[in-house]
Backbone as JSON Lines, residues from 0, in Angstrom:
{"i":0,"aa":"M","n":[-1.18,-1.7,-20.31],"ca":[-0.81,-1.83,-18.73],"c":[-2.17,-1.21,-18.24]}
{"i":1,"aa":"K","n":[-2.37,-1.33,-17.1],"ca":[-3.28,-0.27,-15.52],"c":[-2.59,0.51,-14.81]}
{"i":2,"aa":"T","n":[-3.4,1.31,-14.27],"ca":[-3.19,2.44,-13.29],"c":[-3.71,1.39,-12.01]}
{"i":3,"aa":"Y","n":[-3.25,1.38,-10.91],"ca":[-3.36,1.19,-9.34],"c":[-3.37,2.59,-9.05]}
{"i":4,"aa":"K","n":[-4.49,2.97,-7.52],"ca":[-4.31,3.87,-6.93],"c":[-3.74,2.52,-5.64]}
{"i":5,"aa":"I","n":[-2.68,3.23,-5.3],"ca":[-1.81,2.13,-3.92],"c":[-2.04,3.38,-2.51]}
{"i":6,"aa":"A","n":[-2.9,2.85,-1.43],"ca":[-2.77,3.81,-0.2],"c":[-1.22,2.97,0.73]}
{"i":7,"aa":"Y","n":[-1.11,4.11,1.07],"ca":[0.04,4.16,2.13],"c":[0.17,4.72,3.68]}
{"i":8,"aa":"Q","n":[0.83,4.44,4.42],"ca":[1.21,5.04,5.66],"c":[2.46,5.32,6.13]}
{"i":9,"aa":"Y","n":[2.91,6.62,6.97],"ca":[4.05,6.19,7.16],"c":[3.83,7.18,8.46]}
{"i":10,"aa":"T","n":[4.53,7.29,9.1],"ca":[4.78,8.0,10.57],"c":[5.79,9.1,10.5]}
{"i":11,"aa":"T","n":[5.71,10.35,10.85],"ca":[6.65,11.66,10.92],"c":[6.78,11.97,12.04]}
{"i":12,"aa":"Y","n":[7.74,12.53,12.83],"ca":[7.72,13.21,13.83],"c":[8.14,14.82,13.92]}
{"i":13,"aa":"G","n":[7.76,15.79,14.46],"ca":[8.73,17.15,14.99],"c":[7.91,17.73,15.95]}
{"i":14,"aa":"T","n":[8.87,18.9,16.34],"ca":[8.86,19.8,17.12],"c":[8.21,20.69,17.09]}
{"i":15,"aa":"I","n":[7.32,21.66,18.57],"ca":[6.48,22.88,18.66],"c":[7.21,23.22,19.17]}
{"i":16,"aa":"N","n":[7.55,24.75,19.69],"ca":[7.39,25.5,20.84],"c":[6.18,25.69,21.49]}
{"i":17,"aa":"V","n":[6.26,25.87,22.84],"ca":[5.28,25.56,23.64],"c":[5.77,26.6,25.25]}
{"i":18,"aa":"Q","n":[4.76,27.2,25.33],"ca":[5.88,28.61,26.57],"c":[4.05,28.18,27.53]}
{"i":19,"aa":"A","n":[4.57,27.45,29.08],"ca":[3.6,26.84,29.79],"c":[3.85,27.08,31.19]}
{"i":20,"aa":"E","n":[3.29,26.89,31.88],"ca":[4.15,26.81,33.49],"c":[4.53,25.37,33.72]}
{"i":21,"aa":"S","n":[4.42,24.43,33.33],"ca":[5.32,23.08,33.15],"c":[5.15,22.02,32.15]}
{"i":22,"aa":"L","n":[5.86,21.1,32.31],"ca":[5.96,20.34,31.16],"c":[4.44,19.73,30.67]}
{"i":23,"aa":"E","n":[3.73,19.71,31.72],"ca":[2.33,18.56,31.96],"c":[1.48,19.87,31.19]}
{"i":24,"aa":"A","n":[1.82,20.6,31.3],"ca":[0.36,21.47,30.89],"c":[1.12,21.89,29.11]}
{"i":25,"aa":"A","n":[2.54,21.95,29.01],"ca":[2.75,22.34,28.13],"c":[2.53,20.86,26.74]}
{"i":26,"aa":"K","n":[2.43,19.6,27.14],"ca":[1.83,18.91,26.53],"c":[0.11,19.14,25.9]}
{"i":27,"aa":"E","n":[-0.05,19.26,27.37],"ca":[-1.66,19.5,26.89],"c":[-2.1,20.36,26.1]}
{"i":28,"aa":"L","n":[-0.98,21.29,26.26],"ca":[-1.32,22.52,25.04],"c":[-1.13,22.53,23.7]}
{"i":29,"aa":"A","n":[0.06,21.22,23.34],"ca":[0.61,21.09,21.87],"c":[-0.57,19.68,21.58]}
{"i":30,"aa":"L","n":[-0.94,19.38,21.99],"ca":[-2.1,18.09,21.87],"c":[-3.3,19.44,21.25]}
{"i":31,"aa":"E","n":[-3.06,20.06,22.08],"ca":[-4.63,21.1,21.79],"c":[-4.69,21.89,20.62]}
{"i":32,"aa":"A","n":[-3.25,22.16,20.2],"ca":[-2.76,23.17,19.22],"c":[-2.95,22.0,17.53]}
{"i":33,"aa":"S","n":[-3.0,23.47,16.38],"ca":[-2.63,23.71,15.74],"c":[-1.71,23.9,14.91]}
{"i":34,"aa":"V","n":[-1.02,22.79,14.96],"ca":[0.22,22.95,14.17],"c":[0.42,22.41,12.66]}
{"i":35,"aa":"N","n":[1.1,23.47,11.99],"ca":[1.91,23.17,10.77],"c":[3.14,23.41,11.06]}
{"i":36,"aa":"N","n":[3.45,21.98,10.8],"ca":[5.02,21.87,11.32],"c":[5.79,21.58,9.72]}
{"i":37,"aa":"E","n":[5.32,21.73,9.03],"ca":[6.11,22.04,7.56],"c":[7.4,23.06,7.92]}
{"i":38,"aa":"G","n":[8.53,21.61,7.61],"ca":[9.95,22.07,7.82],"c":[10.23,21.56,8.58]}
{"i":39,"aa":"N","n":[9.62,21.28,9.52],"ca":[10.3,20.29,11.05],"c":[9.4,18.9,11.14]}
{"i":40,"aa":"E","n":[9.27,18.05,10.44],"ca":[8.67,17.27,10.14],"c":[9.7,16.65,9.54]}
{"i":41,"aa":"H","n":[10.24,15.03,10.08],"ca":[10.84,14.21,9.61],"c":[10.4,12.75,9.97]}
{"i":42,"aa":"Y","n":[10.67,12.32,8.11],"ca":[10.0,10.88,8.06],"c":[10.37,9.96,8.45]}
{"i":43,"aa":"L","n":[10.52,9.21,9.55],"ca":[10.91,7.34,9.42],"c":[11.28,6.84,8.39]}
{"i":44,"aa":"D","n":[11.86,6.36,7.59],"ca":[11.8,5.48,6.61],"c":[11.49,4.1,7.1]}
{"i":45,"aa":"E","n":[11.67,3.29,8.34],"ca":[11.5,2.31,8.53],"c":[9.62,2.05,8.93]}
{"i":46,"aa":"S","n":[8.85,3.24,9.07],"ca":[7.29,3.78,9.1],"c":[6.66,3.19,7.47]}
{"i":47,"aa":"F","n":[7.08,3.37,6.29],"ca":[6.8,3.42,5.09],"c":[5.84,1.9,5.05]}
{"i":48,"aa":"E","n":[4.96,1.93,4.85],"ca":[3.91,0.79,4.61],"c":[2.25,0.74,3.94]}
{"i":49,"aa":"I","n":[2.58,-0.45,2.24],"ca":[1.1,0.23,1.78],"c":[0.13,-0.81,2.95]}
{"i":50,"aa":"D","n":[-1.12,0.37,2.85],"ca":[-2.69,0.12,3.5],"c":[-2.9,-0.88,2.78]}
{"i":51,"aa":"E","n":[-3.23,-2.07,2.65],"ca":[-3.46,-2.8,2.05],"c":[-5.36,-3.14,2.07]}
{"i":52,"aa":"E","n":[-5.87,-2.49,3.11],"ca":[-7.36,-2.56,3.51],"c":[-8.06,-1.01,2.09]}
{"i":53,"aa":"G","n":[-6.92,-0.5,2.26],"ca":[-7.21,1.33,1.43],"c":[-6.92,0.83,0.43]}
{"i":54,"aa":"T","n":[-6.2,0.02,-0.2],"ca":[-5.83,-0.03,-1.69],"c":[-6.43,-1.25,-2.35]}
{"i":55,"aa":"A","n":[-7.27,-2.06,-0.84],"ca":[-8.47,-2.87,-2.24],"c":[-9.58,-2.11,-2.51]}
{"i":56,"aa":"C","n":[-10.06,-0.87,-1.07],"ca":[-10.74,0.15,-1.19],"c":[-10.9,0.62,-2.98]}
{"i":57,"aa":"Y","n":[-9.82,0.79,-2.69],"ca":[-9.54,2.23,-3.83],"c":[-9.69,0.94,-5.8]}
{"i":58,"aa":"N","n":[-9.11,-0.25,-5.59],"ca":[-9.11,-0.86,-6.27],"c":[-10.31,-1.59,-6.85]}
{"i":59,"aa":"D","n":[-10.8,-2.35,-5.93],"ca":[-11.51,-3.46,-5.99],"c":[-13.25,-3.32,-6.41]}
{"i":60,"aa":"A","n":[-13.95,-3.03,-7.41],"ca":[-14.74,-3.03,-7.91],"c":[-16.53,-3.47,-6.85]}
{"i":61,"aa":"H","n":[-15.85,-4.48,-6.72],"ca":[-16.85,-5.71,-6.15],"c":[-16.94,-5.3,-4.55]}
{"i":62,"aa":"N","n":[-16.05,-4.66,-4.12],"ca":[-15.69,-4.47,-2.75],"c":[-17.12,-2.81,-2.26]}
{"i":63,"aa":"I","n":[-17.54,-3.74,-1.14],"ca":[-18.84,-2.91,-1.15],"c":[-18.72,-1.9,-0.01]}
{"i":64,"aa":"V","n":[-17.86,-2.54,1.36],"ca":[-17.75,-1.76,2.54],"c":[-15.99,-1.38,2.54]}
{"i":65,"aa":"C","n":[-16.1,0.4,2.48],"ca":[-14.94,0.25,3.12],"c":[-14.71,1.16,3.91]}
């Protein structure tokens, strides 16, 4: 039996508290923030999918461009 490396991706969402003068400013600050959202992230079950291209790169010895 062989072992294969399977690439996958999924979407998470979470929240952070940002102090700002307006909602727009808070959004800008949130985009710039370095966020450690551990414990405040939620995984979207339906978003899980196999990354076919990435999986091929990991498992196809003849694949030159990855």
